[in-house]
C-alpha positions as CSV (number, residue, x, y, z in Angstrom):
1,M,2.0,1.4,-9.6
2,N,1.5,5.3,-9.5
3,I,-1.3,5.8,-6.7
4,L,-3.6,8.4,-5.9
5,M,-4.7,8.7,-2.1
6,T,-6.8,10.4,-0.3
7,G,-6.5,10.4,3.4
8,G,-2.9,10.2,3.0
9,T,-1.3,11.9,5.9
10,G,-3.9,9.6,8.6
11,L,-2.9,6.8,10.6
12,I,-3.0,4.1,8.2
13,G,-2.5,6.3,4.7
14,S,1.1,7.3,6.1
15,E,2.0,4.0,6.9
16,F,1.2,2.2,3.7
17,I,3.2,5.0,2.0
18,R,6.4,4.7,4.9
19,K,6.1,1.0,4.3
20,Y,5.7,1.1,0.2
21,A,7.3,4.1,-0.8
22,N,9.9,2.2,-2.5
23,E,7.2,0.4,-4.7
24,H,4.8,2.7,-5.5
25,S,4.7,6.3,-6.7
26,F,2.3,8.1,-4.9
27,T,0.5,11.4,-5.1
28,V,-1.5,12.4,-1.9
29,V,-5.0,14.8,-2.0
30,S,-4.5,17.0,0.8
31,R,-5.1,21.2,1.2
32,N,-2.4,21.2,3.1
33,A,0.9,19.9,0.8
34,N,3.7,21.9,3.2
35,K,2.1,19.6,6.3
36,A,1.7,16.7,3.8
37,R,5.5,16.5,2.4
38,Q,6.6,17.1,6.8
39,V,4.1,13.8,7.2
40,L,4.7,11.8,4.3
41,G,8.4,13.3,3.0
42,D,9.7,14.9,-0.2
43,S,9.4,12.1,-2.3
44,I,5.1,12.3,-2.8
45,Q,3.3,14.6,-5.0
46,T,0.6,16.3,-3.7
47,L,-2.4,17.7,-5.0
48,E,-4.6,20.8,-3.2
49,S,-8.1,19.3,-3.8
50,I,-9.5,16.4,-6.5
51,A,-11.6,19.1,-8.5
52,S,-8.0,19.8,-9.5
53,L,-7.0,16.8,-10.6
54,T,-6.8,16.5,-14.7
55,N,-4.6,13.3,-15.2
56,I,-6.6,10.6,-13.3
57,E,-5.6,8.2,-16.5
58,A,-1.8,8.5,-15.2
59,F,-2.5,6.5,-12.1
60,D,-3.0,2.5,-12.2
61,A,-5.2,2.8,-8.5
62,V,-6.7,5.1,-6.1
63,I,-6.5,4.4,-2.4
64,N,-9.6,6.4,-1.0
65,L,-9.3,6.8,3.0
66,A,-10.5,10.6,3.7
67,G,-12.8,10.9,6.5
68,E,-13.4,13.2,9.8
69,P,-12.8,11.0,12.7
70,I,-16.0,9.1,13.6
71,A,-15.0,8.6,17.4
72,D,-13.3,11.9,18.4
73,K,-16.4,14.1,19.1
74,R,-19.8,13.4,20.6
75,W,-22.6,12.7,17.8
76,T,-24.7,16.0,17.5
77,D,-26.5,16.5,14.1
78,T,-24.0,18.8,12.9
79,Q,-21.1,16.1,13.6
80,K,-22.9,13.2,11.9
81,K,-23.3,15.3,9.1
82,K,-19.4,16.2,8.8
83,I,-18.8,12.7,9.4
84,C,-21.0,11.5,6.3
85,D,-20.3,14.6,4.0
86,S,-16.7,14.3,4.4
87,R,-16.7,10.4,3.0
88,W,-19.7,10.7,0.7
89,S,-18.1,13.7,-1.2
90,T,-14.5,12.7,-1.2
91,T,-15.7,9.5,-2.7
92,A,-18.7,10.8,-5.3
93,E,-15.6,13.2,-6.8
94,L,-13.5,10.5,-7.3
95,V,-16.1,8.9,-8.6
96,A,-16.7,11.4,-11.1
97,K,-13.3,11.9,-12.0
98,I,-12.7,7.8,-12.8
99,N,-15.9,7.7,-14.6
100,D,-15.1,10.5,-17.3
101,S,-11.8,9.1,-18.1
102,D,-11.1,7.6,-21.1
103,K,-8.8,5.3,-19.5
104,P,-9.7,5.2,-15.9
105,P,-7.6,3.5,-12.9
106,K,-7.7,-0.3,-13.2
107,T,-8.5,-0.5,-9.3
108,L,-10.5,1.6,-6.6
109,I,-9.7,1.0,-3.0
110,S,-12.1,2.7,-0.9
111,G,-12.6,2.9,2.8
112,S,-15.9,1.6,5.0
113,A,-15.6,0.1,8.1
114,I,-17.4,-2.7,10.1
115,G,-20.0,-0.1,11.5
116,F,-21.4,-1.5,8.5
117,Y,-22.8,-4.5,10.5
118,G,-24.4,-2.1,13.0
119,N,-25.0,-4.6,16.3
120,Q,-24.6,-7.7,16.3
121,G,-24.1,-9.2,19.8
122,D,-22.0,-12.1,19.8
123,R,-22.8,-13.6,16.6
124,L,-20.2,-14.5,14.1
125,V,-19.9,-11.8,11.7
126,T,-18.8,-12.5,8.0
127,E,-19.2,-10.4,5.0
128,E,-22.6,-12.0,4.1
129,T,-24.0,-11.4,7.8
130,H,-27.6,-9.3,7.2
131,P,-26.5,-5.2,8.7
132,Y,-28.5,-3.9,11.5
133,D,-30.2,-1.0,10.7
134,E,-28.1,2.2,12.7
135,F,-26.4,5.3,12.2
136,T,-23.0,3.7,11.4
137,H,-24.8,1.5,8.9
138,D,-26.0,4.1,7.0
139,L,-23.1,5.9,7.3
140,C,-20.9,3.1,5.5
141,A,-23.8,1.6,3.2
142,K,-23.5,5.1,1.3
143,W,-20.3,5.3,1.2
144,E,-19.8,1.9,-0.6
145,T,-22.7,2.2,-2.7
146,I,-21.0,5.6,-3.9
147,A,-17.6,3.8,-4.6
148,N,-19.2,0.9,-6.5
149,G,-20.5,3.9,-9.1
150,V,-17.7,3.3,-10.8
151,N,-17.9,1.5,-14.6
152,L,-17.3,-1.7,-12.4
153,N,-16.4,-3.0,-16.2
154,R,-13.4,-0.7,-16.1
155,T,-12.4,-0.3,-12.4
156,R,-12.3,-2.8,-9.9
157,V,-13.7,-1.8,-6.5
158,A,-12.6,-3.3,-3.2
159,T,-14.1,-1.8,0.1
160,L,-12.4,-1.6,3.2
161,R,-14.7,-2.7,6.1
162,T,-12.3,-1.6,8.7
163,G,-12.2,-2.9,12.3
164,V,-10.4,-1.1,15.5
165,V,-6.6,-0.4,14.1
166,L,-3.9,-1.2,16.9
167,S,-0.5,1.1,16.9
168,D,1.5,2.8,18.8
169,K,1.4,5.6,16.3
170,G,-2.3,6.8,17.1
171,G,-5.6,6.1,16.6
172,A,-8.1,4.3,19.3
173,L,-5.0,2.5,21.5
174,D,-3.6,5.7,22.8
175,K,-6.9,6.5,24.2
176,M,-7.5,3.2,25.4
177,A,-4.2,2.3,26.8
178,L,-4.2,5.9,29.1
179,P,-6.3,4.9,31.8
180,F,-4.2,1.3,32.3
181,K,-0.4,3.3,32.0
182,L,-2.4,5.6,34.8
183,G,-3.5,2.5,36.9
184,V,-7.1,2.7,36.6
185,G,-7.6,0.6,33.8
186,G,-10.9,-1.9,33.1
187,T,-13.2,-2.9,31.6
188,L,-16.2,-1.1,29.9
189,G,-19.6,-1.7,30.3
190,S,-20.4,-5.4,30.4
191,G,-16.9,-6.4,29.1
192,D,-18.9,-9.4,27.2
193,Q,-19.3,-6.8,23.9
194,Y,-17.1,-8.1,21.1
195,L,-13.7,-6.3,20.0
196,A,-12.9,-6.6,16.0
197,W,-9.1,-5.1,15.8
198,I,-6.3,-5.3,13.7
199,H,-2.8,-4.4,13.9
200,L,-1.8,-1.4,12.0
201,Q,1.1,-3.4,9.8
202,D,-1.6,-6.3,8.7
203,M,-4.3,-3.8,7.7
204,V,-1.5,-1.8,5.5
205,R,-0.2,-5.5,4.3
206,A,-4.1,-6.0,3.3
207,I,-4.2,-2.9,1.2
208,A,-1.2,-4.0,-0.5
209,F,-2.9,-7.7,-1.3
210,L,-5.9,-6.5,-2.2
211,L,-4.1,-4.0,-4.7
212,E,-2.2,-6.7,-6.1
213,H,-4.7,-9.6,-6.5
214,D,-7.2,-8.5,-9.4
215,A,-9.4,-11.5,-8.1
216,C,-10.2,-9.4,-5.0
217,K,-13.8,-7.3,-5.6
218,G,-16.0,-6.0,-3.2
219,P,-16.3,-5.8,0.5
220,F,-13.5,-6.8,2.8
221,N,-13.9,-7.5,6.5
222,L,-10.1,-5.6,7.5
223,T,-10.2,-7.0,10.9
224,A,-7.9,-10.3,12.6
225,P,-9.5,-13.6,12.7
226,E,-9.6,-13.4,16.5
227,P,-11.9,-10.9,17.7
228,V,-12.2,-10.6,21.8
229,T,-14.4,-9.6,24.2
230,N,-13.5,-6.3,25.7
231,K,-13.2,-8.2,28.9
232,A,-10.1,-10.4,27.2
233,F,-8.7,-7.6,25.4
234,S,-9.0,-5.5,28.6
235,K,-6.4,-7.9,30.4
236,S,-4.4,-8.8,27.4
237,L,-3.6,-4.8,27.3
238,A,-3.0,-4.7,31.1
239,S,-0.7,-7.4,30.7
240,A,1.1,-6.0,27.6
241,L,1.6,-2.7,29.6
242,G,2.5,-4.3,33.1
243,R,-0.2,-3.0,34.7
244,P,-3.3,-4.3,37.0
245,C,-6.9,-4.6,35.5
246,L,-8.9,-3.7,38.3
247,F,-11.8,-1.7,37.4
248,N,-15.5,-1.2,35.6
249,V,-16.6,1.5,33.6
250,P,-20.3,1.2,34.0
251,S,-22.3,1.5,30.5
252,F,-23.9,4.7,31.5
253,V,-20.9,6.5,32.7
254,M,-20.2,5.7,29.0
255,K,-23.2,7.0,27.7
256,M,-22.7,10.2,29.8
257,A,-19.3,11.0,28.2
258,M,-19.7,10.0,24.5
259,G,-23.5,10.0,23.8
260,E,-24.8,8.1,21.0
261,S,-21.4,7.2,19.4
262,S,-20.6,5.0,22.9
263,T,-22.5,2.5,21.2
264,M,-19.3,1.6,19.3
265,I,-18.0,0.7,22.5
266,L,-20.7,-0.7,24.7
267,E,-22.2,-2.8,21.5
268,G,-19.5,-3.9,19.2
269,Q,-19.4,-6.9,16.3
270,R,-17.4,-10.2,16.3
271,V,-16.0,-9.6,12.9
272,I,-13.5,-12.0,10.8
273,P,-12.1,-11.6,7.4
274,K,-13.4,-14.6,5.6
275,K,-13.3,-13.2,2.1
276,L,-9.5,-12.0,3.0
277,T,-8.4,-15.1,4.7
278,T,-10.4,-17.5,1.9
279,A,-7.8,-15.6,-0.5
280,G,-4.8,-16.5,0.8
281,F,-4.2,-13.4,3.0
282,K,-1.7,-14.7,5.8
283,F,-1.8,-12.3,9.4
284,D,1.7,-11.1,11.1
285,Y,-0.3,-10.8,14.4
286,P,-3.9,-12.9,14.3
287,T,-4.0,-13.1,18.0
288,V,-4.3,-9.8,20.2
289,D,-1.9,-10.8,22.2
290,E,0.9,-10.8,19.5
291,A,-0.4,-7.8,18.3
292,L,-0.2,-5.9,21.2
293,S,3.3,-7.4,22.5
294,E,4.5,-6.1,19.7
295,I,3.4,-2.8,19.9
296,Y,4.9,-2.4,23.7
297,S,7.7,-4.4,23.4
298,A,10.0,-1.9,22.7
């Protein structure tokens, strides 16, 4: 396939390109073409902006992964706007280009997150679960609505409700593992809150699966089939690193350090990939012990 991608230099996008560079052709939207080629290699094509795109009909599919990191900074009003605008505006630009084309791409794979569901406690969450209204739901719901603004009779849309992506190449796991590497790791808050996660390799394989299966439409939970509590994850992470799991970080400390964004860690969701597994996708790393063992086996 000839694929147009936003967010191509991020953790997921760059790994997808690395894994499938011999099977597909990629054009990556990036304001810094030199940096993109350094990260992704010289085989990719680059565009400085979606506005400069004049030939969207040349692409078989669009993968839209662009967005300001959601947990890197405190959620001030300014940061919330940046998080939202970086996703909504990019997606809206792509949708406009697709709808203006006489022969649009057949498929749009567009980002979202399990934050769509809001705080669900220990309830088992599938794609049919009614969301709890909070900032992350508002962010993801509008993001998905914009993506579904394409003419669905001409372009198939699948949205990726992504959990915490586990990898030693960056992302949340580096931050989660650091206290354990220093010997001061432990549970966060009560430890009873669920973590819905996915190994990076399963993440990129799932995107490829959705690209290849035309019957796959609408939202998909991109999480492993066995979410775990923070307490269980902490013990598995400590074991994989050969470190102790002795401490507990109280909720109030997390709230002081992170502000409102601490809710993503202290509340969590017990999300399962019902639609993905029903469609026939098989996980290489269905359990957190298998995932962490592979990541830290080198």
